[in-house]
ROFI-965898 format. One record per residue (C-alpha): residue number from 1; residue in one letter; x, y, z. Coordinates in nm, 4 decimals, always signed. Layout:
BEGIN
i->NUM, aa->A, u->X, v->Y, w->Z
...
//
This chain:
BEGIN
i->1, aa->M, u->+5.5420, v->+33.6840, w->+15.9343
i->2, aa->N, u->+5.3742, v->+33.5603, w->+15.6161
i->3, aa->H, u->+5.6790, v->+33.3493, w->+15.5280
i->4, aa->A, u->+5.6655, v->+33.1700, w->+15.8678
i->5, aa->L, u->+5.2964, v->+33.0822, w->+15.8182
i->6, aa->N, u->+5.3700, v->+32.9265, w->+15.4783
i->7, aa->K, u->+5.6412, v->+32.7076, w->+15.6347
i->8, aa->N, u->+5.4034, v->+32.5890, w->+15.9077
i->9, aa->H, u->+5.1295, v->+32.5117, w->+15.6544
i->10, aa->K, u->+5.3759, v->+32.3188, w->+15.4412
i->11, aa->K, u->+5.4958, v->+32.1117, w->+15.7402
i->12, aa->M, u->+5.1377, v->+32.0483, w->+15.8521
i->13, aa->G, u->+5.0409, v->+31.9356, w->+15.5001
i->14, aa->I, u->+5.3339, v->+31.6928, w->+15.4821
i->15, aa->W, u->+5.2432, v->+31.5472, w->+15.8233
i->16, aa->L, u->+4.8772, v->+31.5050, w->+15.7238
i->17, aa->V, u->+4.9737, v->+31.3249, w->+15.4019
i->18, aa->C, u->+5.2118, v->+31.0924, w->+15.5910
i->19, aa->I, u->+4.9485, v->+31.0105, w->+15.8542
i->20, aa->G, u->+4.6902, v->+30.9472, w->+15.5802
i->21, aa->I, u->+4.9235, v->+30.7055, w->+15.3996
i->22, aa->L, u->+4.9985, v->+30.5305, w->+15.7304
i->23, aa->F, u->+4.6259, v->+30.4822, w->+15.8052
i->24, aa->I, u->+4.5580, v->+30.3464, w->+15.4562
i->25, aa->G, u->+4.8504, v->+30.1028, w->+15.4887
i->26, aa->L, u->+4.7324, v->+29.9850, w->+15.8314
i->27, aa->F, u->+4.3804, v->+29.9386, w->+15.6944
i->28, aa->F, u->+4.4967, v->+29.7086, w->+15.4135
i->29, aa->V, u->+4.7348, v->+29.5089, w->+15.6344
i->30, aa->G, u->+4.4748, v->+29.4720, w->+15.9103
i->31, aa->S, u->+4.1946, v->+29.3735, w->+15.6726
i->32, aa->K, u->+4.4155, v->+29.0988, w->+15.5271
i->33, aa->Y, u->+4.4322, v->+28.9242, w->+15.8676
i->34, aa->V, u->+4.0731, v->+28.9936, w->+15.9744
i->35, aa->K, u->+3.9261, v->+28.8846, w->+15.6407
i->36, aa->K, u->+4.0119, v->+28.5176, w->+15.6981
i->37, aa->I, u->+3.8150, v->+28.5029, w->+16.0213
i->38, aa->A, u->+3.5296, v->+28.7267, w->+15.9181
i->39, aa->I, u->+3.4516, v->+28.5543, w->+15.5875
i->40, aa->S, u->+3.4775, v->+28.1848, w->+15.6703
i->41, aa->P, u->+3.4767, v->+28.1008, w->+16.0407
i->42, aa->D, u->+3.3779, v->+27.7410, w->+15.9597
i->43, aa->E, u->+3.6765, v->+27.6697, w->+15.7335
i->44, aa->I, u->+3.7761, v->+27.3026, w->+15.7183
i->45, aa->T, u->+4.1420, v->+27.1944, w->+15.7057
i->46, aa->R, u->+4.3370, v->+26.8706, w->+15.7237
i->47, aa->T, u->+4.4957, v->+26.7980, w->+16.0606
i->48, aa->N, u->+4.7932, v->+26.5808, w->+16.1535
i->49, aa->K, u->+4.5714, v->+26.3331, w->+16.3404
i->50, aa->I, u->+4.5483, v->+25.9963, w->+16.1674
i->51, aa->N, u->+4.1930, v->+25.8979, w->+16.0762
i->52, aa->F, u->+4.2736, v->+25.5651, w->+15.9075
i->53, aa->S, u->+4.5949, v->+25.3648, w->+15.9072
i->54, aa->E, u->+4.6325, v->+25.0129, w->+15.7792
i->55, aa->K, u->+4.9005, v->+24.7880, w->+15.6303
i->56, aa->G, u->+4.8352, v->+24.6091, w->+15.3048
i->57, aa->T, u->+4.9949, v->+24.4422, w->+15.0044
i->58, aa->I, u->+4.9906, v->+24.5347, w->+14.6374
i->59, aa->S, u->+4.8008, v->+24.2555, w->+14.4650
i->60, aa->N, u->+4.7758, v->+24.3971, w->+14.1114
i->61, aa->I, u->+4.9220, v->+24.6812, w->+13.9044
i->62, aa->D, u->+4.7174, v->+24.7817, w->+13.5996
i->63, aa->Q, u->+4.9198, v->+24.9841, w->+13.3482
i->64, aa->S, u->+4.6516, v->+25.0467, w->+13.0861
i->65, aa->N, u->+4.6081, v->+25.3890, w->+12.9222
i->66, aa->G, u->+4.9372, v->+25.5181, w->+13.0635
i->67, aa->N, u->+4.7920, v->+25.5312, w->+13.4138
i->68, aa->Y, u->+4.9088, v->+25.3010, w->+13.6908
i->69, aa->V, u->+4.6233, v->+25.1746, w->+13.9063
i->70, aa->Y, u->+4.7345, v->+24.9878, w->+14.2173
i->71, aa->E, u->+4.5107, v->+24.7273, w->+14.3778
i->72, aa->I, u->+4.5912, v->+24.7160, w->+14.7477
i->73, aa->R, u->+4.4486, v->+24.4443, w->+14.9721
i->74, aa->F, u->+4.4115, v->+24.4950, w->+15.3435
i->75, aa->N, u->+4.3842, v->+24.1781, w->+15.5486
i->76, aa->N, u->+4.1710, v->+24.3088, w->+15.8274
i->77, aa->K, u->+4.0418, v->+24.0322, w->+16.0540
i->78, aa->N, u->+3.6901, v->+24.1735, w->+16.0638
i->79, aa->K, u->+3.6487, v->+24.2748, w->+15.7008
i->80, aa->P, u->+3.8992, v->+24.2250, w->+15.4174
i->81, aa->R, u->+3.9121, v->+24.5338, w->+15.2002
i->82, aa->V, u->+4.0384, v->+24.6037, w->+14.8475
i->83, aa->V, u->+4.1259, v->+24.9600, w->+14.7443
i->84, aa->Y, u->+4.2102, v->+25.0814, w->+14.3926
i->85, aa->I, u->+4.4434, v->+25.3803, w->+14.3841
i->86, aa->S, u->+4.5532, v->+25.5642, w->+14.0718
i->87, aa->A, u->+4.8994, v->+25.7144, w->+14.0364
i->88, aa->L, u->+4.7443, v->+26.0192, w->+13.8667
i->89, aa->A, u->+4.4720, v->+26.0755, w->+14.1264
i->90, aa->R, u->+4.3835, v->+26.4361, w->+14.2020
i->91, aa->P, u->+4.3141, v->+26.5480, w->+14.5574
i->92, aa->V, u->+3.9511, v->+26.5852, w->+14.6555
i->93, aa->P, u->+3.8681, v->+26.9514, w->+14.7229
i->94, aa->I, u->+3.7338, v->+27.0309, w->+15.0666
i->95, aa->D, u->+3.4112, v->+27.1684, w->+14.9194
i->96, aa->A, u->+3.3466, v->+26.8640, w->+14.6961
i->97, aa->L, u->+2.9859, v->+26.7615, w->+14.6482
i->98, aa->P, u->+2.8616, v->+26.4106, w->+14.7296
i->99, aa->P, u->+2.8988, v->+26.1362, w->+14.6308
i->100, aa->I, u->+3.2648, v->+26.0943, w->+14.7199
i->101, aa->Q, u->+3.4175, v->+25.7509, w->+14.6739
i->102, aa->P, u->+3.6106, v->+25.6072, w->+14.9695
i->103, aa->F, u->+3.9880, v->+25.6662, w->+14.9506
i->104, aa->S, u->+3.9518, v->+25.9017, w->+14.6524
i->105, aa->G, u->+4.2320, v->+26.1523, w->+14.6064
i->106, aa->T, u->+4.4838, v->+25.9223, w->+14.7731
i->107, aa->F, u->+4.8435, v->+26.0106, w->+14.6854
i->108, aa->I, u->+5.1112, v->+25.7479, w->+14.6218
i->109, aa->E, u->+5.4642, v->+25.8428, w->+14.7205
i->110, aa->Q, u->+5.7315, v->+25.8305, w->+14.4519
i->111, aa->S, u->+5.9294, v->+25.5650, w->+14.6387
i->112, aa->V, u->+5.6277, v->+25.3310, w->+14.6250
i->113, aa->I, u->+5.5781, v->+25.3931, w->+14.2533
i->114, aa->S, u->+5.9431, v->+25.3292, w->+14.1677
i->115, aa->H, u->+5.9861, v->+25.0152, w->+14.3836
i->116, aa->A, u->+5.6363, v->+24.8647, w->+14.3667
i->117, aa->T, u->+5.6038, v->+24.4991, w->+14.2729
i->118, aa->L, u->+5.3306, v->+24.2478, w->+14.3333
i->119, aa->G, u->+5.3319, v->+24.1543, w->+14.6991
i->120, aa->S, u->+5.5019, v->+24.4756, w->+14.8165
i->121, aa->K, u->+5.3983, v->+24.5817, w->+15.1649
i->122, aa->V, u->+5.2540, v->+24.9327, w->+15.1861
i->123, aa->M, u->+5.0906, v->+25.1525, w->+15.4485
i->124, aa->L, u->+4.7814, v->+25.3626, w->+15.3752
i->125, aa->R, u->+4.7182, v->+25.6601, w->+15.6018
i->126, aa->S, u->+4.4344, v->+25.9068, w->+15.5894
i->127, aa->Y, u->+4.4349, v->+26.2200, w->+15.8017
i->128, aa->K, u->+4.1388, v->+26.3668, w->+15.9844
i->129, aa->Y, u->+3.9677, v->+26.6891, w->+15.8767
i->130, aa->D, u->+3.8559, v->+26.9417, w->+16.1364
i->131, aa->Y, u->+3.7569, v->+27.3068, w->+16.1694
i->132, aa->K, u->+4.0433, v->+27.5528, w->+16.1347
i->133, aa->Y, u->+3.9013, v->+27.7821, w->+16.4047
i->134, aa->K, u->+3.7896, v->+27.6178, w->+16.7281
i->135, aa->N, u->+3.5465, v->+27.9030, w->+16.8076
i->136, aa->H, u->+3.3616, v->+27.8798, w->+16.4747
i->137, aa->K, u->+3.0210, v->+27.8262, w->+16.6432
i->138, aa->K, u->+3.0432, v->+28.1711, w->+16.7998
i->139, aa->F, u->+3.0474, v->+28.3318, w->+16.4534
i->140, aa->D, u->+2.8289, v->+28.0874, w->+16.2572
i->141, aa->P, u->+2.5798, v->+27.8935, w->+16.4723
i->142, aa->N, u->+2.4028, v->+27.7544, w->+16.1639
i->143, aa->D, u->+2.6842, v->+27.5330, w->+16.0338
i->144, aa->H, u->+2.4781, v->+27.2341, w->+15.9186
i->145, aa->Y, u->+2.6436, v->+27.2305, w->+15.5727
i->146, aa->S, u->+2.9980, v->+27.2406, w->+15.7091
i->147, aa->N, u->+2.9174, v->+26.9644, w->+15.9610
i->148, aa->Q, u->+2.7874, v->+26.7448, w->+15.6783
i->149, aa->Q, u->+3.0962, v->+26.8210, w->+15.4678
i->150, aa->L, u->+3.3283, v->+26.7395, w->+15.7567
i->151, aa->K, u->+3.1492, v->+26.4096, w->+15.8151
i->152, aa->L, u->+3.1641, v->+26.3267, w->+15.4422
i->153, aa->L, u->+3.5410, v->+26.3869, w->+15.4207
i->154, aa->N, u->+3.6236, v->+26.1922, w->+15.7377
i->155, aa->E, u->+3.3995, v->+25.8925, w->+15.6660
i->156, aa->N, u->+3.5403, v->+25.8414, w->+15.3153
i->157, aa->Y, u->+3.9091, v->+25.8723, w->+15.4167
i->158, aa->V, u->+3.9882, v->+26.1099, w->+15.1298
i->159, aa->N, u->+4.3316, v->+26.2468, w->+15.0332
i->160, aa->G, u->+4.5333, v->+25.9785, w->+15.2073
i->161, aa->V, u->+4.8951, v->+25.8797, w->+15.1478
i->162, aa->V, u->+5.0369, v->+25.5414, w->+15.0450
i->163, aa->T, u->+5.3893, v->+25.4876, w->+15.1806
i->164, aa->E, u->+5.6311, v->+25.1977, w->+15.1994
i->165, aa->K, u->+5.5961, v->+24.9877, w->+15.5103
//
């Protein structure tokens, strides 16, 4: 009789340990997915919608200090625009503080860098930033800072791409 009780206690102990490990594993896996929503409901990400797209020509290439700076002219009928883009430009972080220069963080594709000459036709595209979660107002109704940041990123056309036309 005593031997049978020891077997049952041993089986029950093994089952309790297995269930405990299962609950701990589910807790860590579940918290990994919930943490993204619970911590930052007003997260800003880049979308695939084009915010700015214009064709231009390379009018100057400055090669001083080992950095290539491309001067791109856009012949817009309303307002001609000149943009200076560095080949070593770093992307602008989403939480960057003002002031942010227009077109800062713009990336130049390798094909443009290798084939660029004066007068080459290029296309500059900037993509729109938006909230990652569409229901962010439900979790954070006081999102004045994130609205200002979103406006700042979209108005300055940051982190665009220069491609061949």
